[in-house]
PANUNU-86526 format. One record per residue (C-alpha): residue in one letter; chain; x, y, z. Coordinates in steps of 0.05 Angstrom, whole numbers. Layout:
BEGIN
<node><r>A</r><c>A</c><x>X</x><y>Y</y><z>Z</z></node>
...
END
This chain:
BEGIN
<node><r>M</r><c>A</c><x>293</x><y>53</y><z>-13</z></node>
<node><r>S</r><c>A</c><x>229</x><y>26</y><z>-44</z></node>
<node><r>W</r><c>A</c><x>196</x><y>48</y><z>-110</z></node>
<node><r>H</r><c>A</c><x>145</x><y>90</y><z>-74</z></node>
<node><r>Q</r><c>A</c><x>197</x><y>125</y><z>-30</z></node>
<node><r>E</r><c>A</c><x>241</x><y>139</y><z>-90</z></node>
<node><r>W</r><c>A</c><x>181</x><y>167</y><z>-127</z></node>
<node><r>Q</r><c>A</c><x>168</x><y>215</y><z>-69</z></node>
<node><r>A</r><c>A</c><x>239</x><y>240</y><z>-78</z></node>
<node><r>L</r><c>A</c><x>231</x><y>247</y><z>-153</z></node>
<node><r>S</r><c>A</c><x>164</x><y>281</y><z>-145</z></node>
<node><r>A</r><c>A</c><x>195</x><y>331</y><z>-97</z></node>
<node><r>R</r><c>A</c><x>249</x><y>346</y><z>-149</z></node>
<node><r>I</r><c>A</c><x>197</x><y>357</y><z>-203</z></node>
<node><r>K</r><c>A</c><x>158</x><y>404</y><z>-157</z></node>
<node><r>G</r><c>A</c><x>222</x><y>442</y><z>-141</z></node>
<node><r>L</r><c>A</c><x>237</x><y>451</y><z>-215</z></node>
<node><r>L</r><c>A</c><x>166</x><y>475</y><z>-229</z></node>
<node><r>D</r><c>A</c><x>171</x><y>524</y><z>-171</z></node>
<node><r>A</r><c>A</c><x>237</x><y>550</y><z>-199</z></node>
<node><r>G</r><c>A</c><x>205</x><y>558</y><z>-267</z></node>
<node><r>T</r><c>A</c><x>146</x><y>595</y><z>-237</z></node>
<node><r>F</r><c>A</c><x>194</x><y>642</y><z>-200</z></node>
<node><r>F</r><c>A</c><x>236</x><y>653</y><z>-262</z></node>
<node><r>Y</r><c>A</c><x>178</x><y>670</y><z>-307</z></node>
<node><r>G</r><c>A</c><x>149</x><y>715</y><z>-253</z></node>
<node><r>A</r><c>A</c><x>215</x><y>753</y><z>-250</z></node>
<node><r>L</r><c>A</c><x>213</x><y>761</y><z>-326</z></node>
<node><r>Q</r><c>A</c><x>153</x><y>806</y><z>-318</z></node>
<node><r>H</r><c>A</c><x>202</x><y>859</y><z>-293</z></node>
<node><r>S</r><c>A</c><x>257</x><y>842</y><z>-343</z></node>
<node><r>S</r><c>A</c><x>248</x><y>807</y><z>-409</z></node>
<node><r>S</r><c>A</c><x>321</x><y>787</y><z>-415</z></node>
<node><r>D</r><c>A</c><x>354</x><y>721</y><z>-395</z></node>
<node><r>D</r><c>A</c><x>426</x><y>745</y><z>-395</z></node>
<node><r>M</r><c>A</c><x>450</x><y>690</y><z>-349</z></node>
<node><r>G</r><c>A</c><x>419</x><y>635</y><z>-390</z></node>
<node><r>V</r><c>A</c><x>374</x><y>610</y><z>-334</z></node>
<node><r>R</r><c>A</c><x>327</x><y>574</y><z>-382</z></node>
<node><r>K</r><c>A</c><x>382</x><y>532</y><z>-412</z></node>
<node><r>K</r><c>A</c><x>433</x><y>526</y><z>-356</z></node>
<node><r>I</r><c>A</c><x>385</x><y>514</y><z>-299</z></node>
<node><r>L</r><c>A</c><x>315</x><y>496</y><z>-321</z></node>
<node><r>L</r><c>A</c><x>332</x><y>451</y><z>-380</z></node>
<node><r>A</r><c>A</c><x>393</x><y>422</y><z>-345</z></node>
<node><r>H</r><c>A</c><x>352</x><y>402</y><z>-284</z></node>
<node><r>A</r><c>A</c><x>296</x><y>376</y><z>-328</z></node>
<node><r>E</r><c>A</c><x>347</x><y>332</y><z>-365</z></node>
<node><r>N</r><c>A</c><x>372</x><y>304</y><z>-298</z></node>
<node><r>I</r><c>A</c><x>301</x><y>287</y><z>-277</z></node>
<node><r>F</r><c>A</c><x>286</x><y>252</y><z>-343</z></node>
<node><r>T</r><c>A</c><x>350</x><y>212</y><z>-334</z></node>
<node><r>S</r><c>A</c><x>329</x><y>194</y><z>-263</z></node>
<node><r>L</r><c>A</c><x>260</x><y>173</y><z>-288</z></node>
<node><r>N</r><c>A</c><x>291</x><y>125</y><z>-338</z></node>
<node><r>E</r><c>A</c><x>335</x><y>96</y><z>-283</z></node>
<node><r>Y</r><c>A</c><x>274</x><y>91</y><z>-238</z></node>
<node><r>L</r><c>A</c><x>237</x><y>52</y><z>-291</z></node>
<node><r>E</r><c>A</c><x>293</x><y>2</y><z>-301</z></node>
<node><r>K</r><c>A</c><x>306</x><y>-6</y><z>-227</z></node>
<node><r>Y</r><c>A</c><x>233</x><y>-20</y><z>-207</z></node>
<node><r>R</r><c>A</c><x>205</x><y>-50</y><z>-271</z></node>
<node><r>S</r><c>A</c><x>193</x><y>-117</y><z>-237</z></node>
<node><r>T</r><c>A</c><x>160</x><y>-89</y><z>-174</z></node>
<node><r>L</r><c>A</c><x>117</x><y>-31</y><z>-198</z></node>
<node><r>P</r><c>A</c><x>42</x><y>-42</y><z>-200</z></node>
<node><r>D</r><c>A</c><x>18</x><y>-56</y><z>-272</z></node>
<node><r>K</r><c>A</c><x>-17</x><y>11</y><z>-281</z></node>
<node><r>A</r><c>A</c><x>42</x><y>50</y><z>-252</z></node>
<node><r>L</r><c>A</c><x>91</x><y>13</y><z>-298</z></node>
<node><r>E</r><c>A</c><x>47</x><y>27</y><z>-358</z></node>
<node><r>C</r><c>A</c><x>43</x><y>101</y><z>-341</z></node>
<node><r>V</r><c>A</c><x>119</x><y>109</y><z>-335</z></node>
<node><r>E</r><c>A</c><x>134</x><y>69</y><z>-397</z></node>
<node><r>S</r><c>A</c><x>82</x><y>107</y><z>-438</z></node>
<node><r>F</r><c>A</c><x>110</x><y>174</y><z>-416</z></node>
<node><r>L</r><c>A</c><x>183</x><y>158</y><z>-429</z></node>
<node><r>T</r><c>A</c><x>173</x><y>123</y><z>-496</z></node>
<node><r>K</r><c>A</c><x>133</x><y>179</y><z>-528</z></node>
<node><r>S</r><c>A</c><x>170</x><y>201</y><z>-591</z></node>
<node><r>D</r><c>A</c><x>172</x><y>274</y><z>-569</z></node>
<node><r>I</r><c>A</c><x>202</x><y>254</y><z>-502</z></node>
<node><r>K</r><c>A</c><x>253</x><y>204</y><z>-531</z></node>
<node><r>K</r><c>A</c><x>278</x><y>253</y><z>-584</z></node>
<node><r>F</r><c>A</c><x>275</x><y>315</y><z>-539</z></node>
<node><r>N</r><c>A</c><x>336</x><y>360</y><z>-545</z></node>
<node><r>F</r><c>A</c><x>359</x><y>389</y><z>-479</z></node>
<node><r>N</r><c>A</c><x>411</x><y>432</y><z>-514</z></node>
<node><r>P</r><c>A</c><x>371</x><y>470</y><z>-567</z></node>
<node><r>D</r><c>A</c><x>391</x><y>530</y><z>-607</z></node>
<node><r>S</r><c>A</c><x>381</x><y>596</y><z>-571</z></node>
<node><r>N</r><c>A</c><x>319</x><y>613</y><z>-611</z></node>
<node><r>M</r><c>A</c><x>286</x><y>548</y><z>-589</z></node>
<node><r>V</r><c>A</c><x>303</x><y>550</y><z>-514</z></node>
<node><r>R</r><c>A</c><x>238</x><y>581</y><z>-492</z></node>
<node><r>S</r><c>A</c><x>193</x><y>530</y><z>-526</z></node>
<node><r>H</r><c>A</c><x>236</x><y>473</y><z>-502</z></node>
<node><r>V</r><c>A</c><x>232</x><y>496</y><z>-429</z></node>
<node><r>Q</r><c>A</c><x>156</x><y>501</y><z>-435</z></node>
<node><r>F</r><c>A</c><x>151</x><y>431</y><z>-464</z></node>
<node><r>A</r><c>A</c><x>198</x><y>399</y><z>-413</z></node>
<node><r>L</r><c>A</c><x>166</x><y>430</y><z>-352</z></node>
<node><r>T</r><c>A</c><x>94</x><y>421</y><z>-376</z></node>
<node><r>S</r><c>A</c><x>108</x><y>348</y><z>-393</z></node>
<node><r>L</r><c>A</c><x>138</x><y>334</y><z>-324</z></node>
<node><r>S</r><c>A</c><x>80</x><y>369</y><z>-289</z></node>
<node><r>A</r><c>A</c><x>28</x><y>329</y><z>-327</z></node>
<node><r>F</r><c>A</c><x>65</x><y>264</y><z>-314</z></node>
<node><r>Q</r><c>A</c><x>74</x><y>279</y><z>-240</z></node>
<node><r>S</r><c>A</c><x>-1</x><y>291</y><z>-232</z></node>
<node><r>E</r><c>A</c><x>-22</x><y>228</y><z>-270</z></node>
<node><r>Y</r><c>A</c><x>28</x><y>181</y><z>-238</z></node>
<node><r>S</r><c>A</c><x>13</x><y>205</y><z>-167</z></node>
<node><r>Y</r><c>A</c><x>-61</x><y>193</y><z>-180</z></node>
<node><r>I</r><c>A</c><x>-49</x><y>123</y><z>-207</z></node>
<node><r>I</r><c>A</c><x>-7</x><y>100</y><z>-148</z></node>
<node><r>S</r><c>A</c><x>-56</x><y>129</y><z>-98</z></node>
<node><r>D</r><c>A</c><x>-106</x><y>76</y><z>-123</z></node>
<node><r>T</r><c>A</c><x>-61</x><y>20</y><z>-98</z></node>
<node><r>Q</r><c>A</c><x>-91</x><y>28</y><z>-29</z></node>
<node><r>A</r><c>A</c><x>-160</x><y>12</y><z>-56</z></node>
<node><r>V</r><c>A</c><x>-133</x><y>-49</y><z>-92</z></node>
<node><r>A</r><c>A</c><x>-97</x><y>-72</y><z>-29</z></node>
<node><r>L</r><c>A</c><x>-160</x><y>-66</y><z>12</z></node>
<node><r>K</r><c>A</c><x>-201</x><y>-107</y><z>-37</z></node>
<node><r>I</r><c>A</c><x>-150</x><y>-163</y><z>-40</z></node>
<node><r>T</r><c>A</c><x>-144</x><y>-165</y><z>36</z></node>
<node><r>E</r><c>A</c><x>-220</x><y>-171</y><z>43</z></node>
<node><r>R</r><c>A</c><x>-221</x><y>-226</y><z>-9</z></node>
<node><r>A</r><c>A</c><x>-166</x><y>-264</y><z>27</z></node>
<node><r>F</r><c>A</c><x>-205</x><y>-266</y><z>92</z></node>
<node><r>L</r><c>A</c><x>-269</x><y>-286</y><z>56</z></node>
<node><r>H</r><c>A</c><x>-231</x><y>-341</y><z>20</z></node>
<node><r>L</r><c>A</c><x>-203</x><y>-366</y><z>86</z></node>
<node><r>N</r><c>A</c><x>-272</x><y>-372</y><z>118</z></node>
<node><r>R</r><c>A</c><x>-301</x><y>-407</y><z>57</z></node>
<node><r>S</r><c>A</c><x>-241</x><y>-454</y><z>52</z></node>
<node><r>I</r><c>A</c><x>-252</x><y>-477</y><z>123</z></node>
<node><r>L</r><c>A</c><x>-326</x><y>-486</y><z>108</z></node>
<node><r>V</r><c>A</c><x>-317</x><y>-532</y><z>48</z></node>
<node><r>D</r><c>A</c><x>-248</x><y>-564</y><z>55</z></node>
<node><r>D</r><c>A</c><x>-243</x><y>-615</y><z>112</z></node>
<node><r>E</r><c>A</c><x>-167</x><y>-617</y><z>109</z></node>
<node><r>I</r><c>A</c><x>-162</x><y>-542</y><z>120</z></node>
<node><r>K</r><c>A</c><x>-216</x><y>-545</y><z>174</z></node>
<node><r>M</r><c>A</c><x>-177</x><y>-598</y><z>212</z></node>
<node><r>K</r><c>A</c><x>-113</x><y>-558</y><z>207</z></node>
<node><r>W</r><c>A</c><x>-147</x><y>-496</y><z>235</z></node>
<node><r>L</r><c>A</c><x>-181</x><y>-535</y><z>291</z></node>
<node><r>K</r><c>A</c><x>-113</x><y>-563</y><z>311</z></node>
<node><r>E</r><c>A</c><x>-80</x><y>-494</y><z>313</z></node>
<node><r>F</r><c>A</c><x>-141</x><y>-463</y><z>347</z></node>
<node><r>K</r><c>A</c><x>-130</x><y>-510</y><z>406</z></node>
<node><r>K</r><c>A</c><x>-57</x><y>-491</y><z>409</z></node>
<node><r>G</r><c>A</c><x>-71</x><y>-416</y><z>414</z></node>
<node><r>E</r><c>A</c><x>-63</x><y>-348</y><z>382</z></node>
<node><r>T</r><c>A</c><x>8</x><y>-353</y><z>359</z></node>
<node><r>N</r><c>A</c><x>-6</x><y>-415</y><z>317</z></node>
<node><r>C</r><c>A</c><x>-69</x><y>-384</y><z>288</z></node>
<node><r>E</r><c>A</c><x>-34</x><y>-320</y><z>268</z></node>
<node><r>K</r><c>A</c><x>21</x><y>-359</y><z>233</z></node>
<node><r>L</r><c>A</c><x>-28</x><y>-401</y><z>195</z></node>
<node><r>G</r><c>A</c><x>-70</x><y>-340</y><z>179</z></node>
<node><r>A</r><c>A</c><x>-9</x><y>-300</y><z>155</z></node>
<node><r>L</r><c>A</c><x>10</x><y>-357</y><z>110</z></node>
<node><r>H</r><c>A</c><x>-59</x><y>-357</y><z>78</z></node>
<node><r>L</r><c>A</c><x>-57</x><y>-282</y><z>69</z></node>
<node><r>L</r><c>A</c><x>11</x><y>-287</y><z>36</z></node>
<node><r>S</r><c>A</c><x>-17</x><y>-333</y><z>-16</z></node>
<node><r>H</r><c>A</c><x>-61</x><y>-274</y><z>-37</z></node>
<node><r>G</r><c>A</c><x>-1</x><y>-226</y><z>-38</z></node>
<node><r>I</r><c>A</c><x>-16</x><y>-197</y><z>31</z></node>
<node><r>W</r><c>A</c><x>42</x><y>-193</y><z>80</z></node>
<node><r>A</r><c>A</c><x>11</x><y>-191</y><z>150</z></node>
<node><r>F</r><c>A</c><x>48</x><y>-164</y><z>210</z></node>
<node><r>K</r><c>A</c><x>32</x><y>-145</y><z>281</z></node>
<node><r>A</r><c>A</c><x>54</x><y>-84</y><z>320</z></node>
<node><r>Y</r><c>A</c><x>103</x><y>-78</y><z>376</z></node>
<node><r>A</r><c>A</c><x>117</x><y>-10</y><z>406</z></node>
<node><r>E</r><c>A</c><x>100</x><y>53</y><z>367</z></node>
<node><r>K</r><c>A</c><x>138</x><y>40</y><z>302</z></node>
<node><r>G</r><c>A</c><x>156</x><y>-33</y><z>308</z></node>
<node><r>R</r><c>A</c><x>132</x><y>-90</y><z>264</z></node>
<node><r>T</r><c>A</c><x>136</x><y>-165</y><z>276</z></node>
<node><r>D</r><c>A</c><x>133</x><y>-217</y><z>221</z></node>
<node><r>L</r><c>A</c><x>76</x><y>-263</y><z>241</z></node>
<node><r>I</r><c>A</c><x>106</x><y>-326</y><z>211</z></node>
<node><r>L</r><c>A</c><x>178</x><y>-319</y><z>235</z></node>
<node><r>N</r><c>A</c><x>160</x><y>-280</y><z>298</z></node>
<node><r>E</r><c>A</c><x>219</x><y>-234</y><z>286</z></node>
<node><r>P</r><c>A</c><x>224</x><y>-158</y><z>277</z></node>
<node><r>L</r><c>A</c><x>205</x><y>-137</y><z>206</z></node>
<node><r>S</r><c>A</c><x>258</x><y>-84</y><z>194</z></node>
<node><r>D</r><c>A</c><x>278</x><y>-99</y><z>122</z></node>
<node><r>I</r><c>A</c><x>219</x><y>-94</y><z>75</z></node>
<node><r>S</r><c>A</c><x>257</x><y>-108</y><z>10</z></node>
<node><r>E</r><c>A</c><x>227</x><y>-179</y><z>7</z></node>
<node><r>V</r><c>A</c><x>158</x><y>-151</y><z>22</z></node>
<node><r>D</r><c>A</c><x>166</x><y>-99</y><z>-32</z></node>
<node><r>K</r><c>A</c><x>187</x><y>-151</y><z>-84</z></node>
<node><r>T</r><c>A</c><x>134</x><y>-204</y><z>-69</z></node>
<node><r>S</r><c>A</c><x>71</x><y>-171</y><z>-40</z></node>
<node><r>I</r><c>A</c><x>14</x><y>-126</y><z>-60</z></node>
<node><r>A</r><c>A</c><x>2</x><y>-100</y><z>10</z></node>
<node><r>L</r><c>A</c><x>31</x><y>-98</y><z>79</z></node>
<node><r>V</r><c>A</c><x>-25</x><y>-103</y><z>130</z></node>
<node><r>L</r><c>A</c><x>-27</x><y>-94</y><z>206</z></node>
<node><r>T</r><c>A</c><x>-66</x><y>-150</y><z>240</z></node>
<node><r>E</r><c>A</c><x>-78</x><y>-175</y><z>310</z></node>
<node><r>W</r><c>A</c><x>-104</x><y>-245</y><z>320</z></node>
<node><r>K</r><c>A</c><x>-143</x><y>-268</y><z>381</z></node>
<node><r>V</r><c>A</c><x>-171</x><y>-336</y><z>400</z></node>
<node><r>V</r><c>A</c><x>-242</x><y>-331</y><z>427</z></node>
<node><r>K</r><c>A</c><x>-259</x><y>-394</y><z>465</z></node>
<node><r>K</r><c>A</c><x>-328</x><y>-370</y><z>488</z></node>
<node><r>P</r><c>A</c><x>-375</x><y>-318</y><z>457</z></node>
<node><r>S</r><c>A</c><x>-375</x><y>-280</y><z>524</z></node>
<node><r>E</r><c>A</c><x>-301</x><y>-265</y><z>513</z></node>
<node><r>L</r><c>A</c><x>-311</x><y>-231</y><z>447</z></node>
<node><r>H</r><c>A</c><x>-315</x><y>-158</y><z>468</z></node>
<node><r>D</r><c>A</c><x>-256</x><y>-163</y><z>516</z></node>
<node><r>K</r><c>A</c><x>-215</x><y>-196</y><z>461</z></node>
<node><r>I</r><c>A</c><x>-233</x><y>-141</y><z>412</z></node>
<node><r>K</r><c>A</c><x>-215</x><y>-88</y><z>463</z></node>
<node><r>E</r><c>A</c><x>-148</x><y>-121</y><z>476</z></node>
<node><r>A</r><c>A</c><x>-132</x><y>-127</y><z>402</z></node>
<node><r>H</r><c>A</c><x>-153</x><y>-54</y><z>390</z></node>
<node><r>E</r><c>A</c><x>-107</x><y>-29</y><z>445</z></node>
<node><r>Q</r><c>A</c><x>-49</x><y>-69</y><z>417</z></node>
<node><r>T</r><c>A</c><x>-57</x><y>-43</y><z>346</z></node>
<node><r>K</r><c>A</c><x>-74</x><y>30</y><z>359</z></node>
<node><r>I</r><c>A</c><x>-5</x><y>44</y><z>389</z></node>
<node><r>Y</r><c>A</c><x>24</x><y>35</y><z>320</z></node>
<node><r>K</r><c>A</c><x>39</x><y>103</y><z>290</z></node>
<node><r>S</r><c>A</c><x>81</x><y>90</y><z>229</z></node>
<node><r>G</r><c>A</c><x>57</x><y>115</y><z>162</z></node>
<node><r>V</r><c>A</c><x>64</x><y>91</y><z>90</z></node>
<node><r>L</r><c>A</c><x>119</x><y>40</y><z>83</z></node>
<node><r>G</r><c>A</c><x>144</x><y>28</y><z>13</z></node>
<node><r>G</r><c>A</c><x>77</x><y>51</y><z>-16</z></node>
<node><r>I</r><c>A</c><x>45</x><y>-16</y><z>-2</z></node>
<node><r>E</r><c>A</c><x>26</x><y>-10</y><z>71</z></node>
<node><r>L</r><c>A</c><x>-50</x><y>-8</y><z>81</z></node>
<node><r>T</r><c>A</c><x>-51</x><y>54</y><z>125</z></node>
<node><r>D</r><c>A</c><x>-125</x><y>68</y><z>135</z></node>
<node><r>Y</r><c>A</c><x>-146</x><y>-2</y><z>156</z></node>
<node><r>R</r><c>A</c><x>-123</x><y>-49</y><z>211</z></node>
<node><r>Y</r><c>A</c><x>-151</x><y>-119</y><z>222</z></node>
<node><r>L</r><c>A</c><x>-173</x><y>-147</y><z>288</z></node>
<node><r>V</r><c>A</c><x>-183</x><y>-221</y><z>274</z></node>
<node><r>M</r><c>A</c><x>-224</x><y>-262</y><z>323</z></node>
<node><r>V</r><c>A</c><x>-214</x><y>-337</y><z>315</z></node>
<node><r>S</r><c>A</c><x>-271</x><y>-378</y><z>344</z></node>
<node><r>E</r><c>A</c><x>-300</x><y>-447</y><z>338</z></node>
<node><r>K</r><c>A</c><x>-369</x><y>-426</y><z>314</z></node>
<node><r>R</r><c>A</c><x>-385</x><y>-364</y><z>275</z></node>
<node><r>L</r><c>A</c><x>-394</x><y>-302</y><z>319</z></node>
<node><r>S</r><c>A</c><x>-439</x><y>-242</y><z>309</z></node>
<node><r>M</r><c>A</c><x>-389</x><y>-186</y><z>303</z></node>
<node><r>P</r><c>A</c><x>-401</x><y>-114</y><z>326</z></node>
<node><r>P</r><c>A</c><x>-390</x><y>-56</y><z>277</z></node>
<node><r>D</r><c>A</c><x>-320</x><y>-37</y><z>257</z></node>
<node><r>I</r><c>A</c><x>-284</x><y>13</y><z>301</z></node>
<node><r>K</r><c>A</c><x>-269</x><y>81</y><z>269</z></node>
<node><r>E</r><c>A</c><x>-217</x><y>123</y><z>305</z></node>
<node><r>D</r><c>A</c><x>-170</x><y>179</y><z>282</z></node>
<node><r>K</r><c>A</c><x>-185</x><y>166</y><z>209</z></node>
<node><r>I</r><c>A</c><x>-167</x><y>93</y><z>217</z></node>
<node><r>I</r><c>A</c><x>-217</x><y>36</y><z>209</z></node>
<node><r>Y</r><c>A</c><x>-206</x><y>-25</y><z>252</z></node>
<node><r>R</r><c>A</c><x>-239</x><y>-81</y><z>214</z></node>
<node><r>L</r><c>A</c><x>-269</x><y>-136</y><z>257</z></node>
<node><r>V</r><c>A</c><x>-261</x><y>-203</y><z>223</z></node>
<node><r>N</r><c>A</c><x>-285</x><y>-270</y><z>249</z></node>
<node><r>I</r><c>A</c><x>-252</x><y>-335</y><z>228</z></node>
<node><r>A</r><c>A</c><x>-294</x><y>-394</y><z>249</z></node>
<node><r>V</r><c>A</c><x>-255</x><y>-460</y><z>251</z></node>
<node><r>K</r><c>A</c><x>-315</x><y>-506</y><z>258</z></node>
<node><r>P</r><c>A</c><x>-372</x><y>-467</y><z>227</z></node>
<node><r>D</r><c>A</c><x>-442</x><y>-491</y><z>213</z></node>
<node><r>T</r><c>A</c><x>-466</x><y>-485</y><z>141</z></node>
<node><r>P</r><c>A</c><x>-505</x><y>-421</y><z>126</z></node>
<node><r>S</r><c>A</c><x>-570</x><y>-460</y><z>123</z></node>
<node><r>V</r><c>A</c><x>-558</x><y>-490</y><z>193</z></node>
<node><r>E</r><c>A</c><x>-540</x><y>-421</y><z>221</z></node>
<node><r>A</r><c>A</c><x>-603</x><y>-391</y><z>190</z></node>
<node><r>K</r><c>A</c><x>-645</x><y>-445</y><z>223</z></node>
<node><r>K</r><c>A</c><x>-612</x><y>-432</y><z>291</z></node>
<node><r>T</r><c>A</c><x>-626</x><y>-358</y><z>284</z></node>
<node><r>K</r><c>A</c><x>-698</x><y>-371</y><z>266</z></node>
<node><r>D</r><c>A</c><x>-707</x><y>-419</y><z>325</z></node>
<node><r>K</r><c>A</c><x>-680</x><y>-365</y><z>372</z></node>
<node><r>T</r><c>A</c><x>-731</x><y>-316</y><z>348</z></node>
END
């Protein structure tokens, strides 16, 4: 289980406790007594278990949590009122202790869920930067350019391995789809079934499909082919780091291509990225465009 999956379980426990508290206090409208000791035996006892689980969660995933998420959990659990909280108060203090415990957990659940939802935006920005860096590296570094030219001539498998290696240097673990819920590691060309290494080392897990475009006239067919191969993938969030709303169709060509707009389908954006292995400089490209017009 990953940190995000375990948080979903913890979040569900917090929600269940809050629902139980809501039901209990609603029932008190008809009877002001708590003869069975529900506040202490159930509400506070379950709250204590959740606080214990949160501390275990922090220690277990301290090294893999995003910085903001880690800061949020640490800040919450190290507050003096939380650290010194008594889950077995005197009878005259039970009501106020229940209110504090449940309200604290509710506030934390809301804040933490908001913070980790932002990891998708961060993953998208880093992925975009990785592709931009790759194109510019090829443009200015002759060694990288020669390496890409060599792999371009060998075909798509070589390009996707080299591309996945570059993305990994940015913390992006690229994979391609096979069947509806299958994932293939681009570098090893093996099923990606265990994501523990991905979870420990990467910021995002991103679905990509790489195509070699030998001639500009092939571009639209290659895009269509890549789109068909990626849209069959139906799996959702994996470990909290899978970029679920974006998929990358990467067209590797010799010269830079004019790409059509991204494809938007079923709330998913298929980003069309061109990697040119022997690009002209921007000034040369601008002159060519001007000459055509």
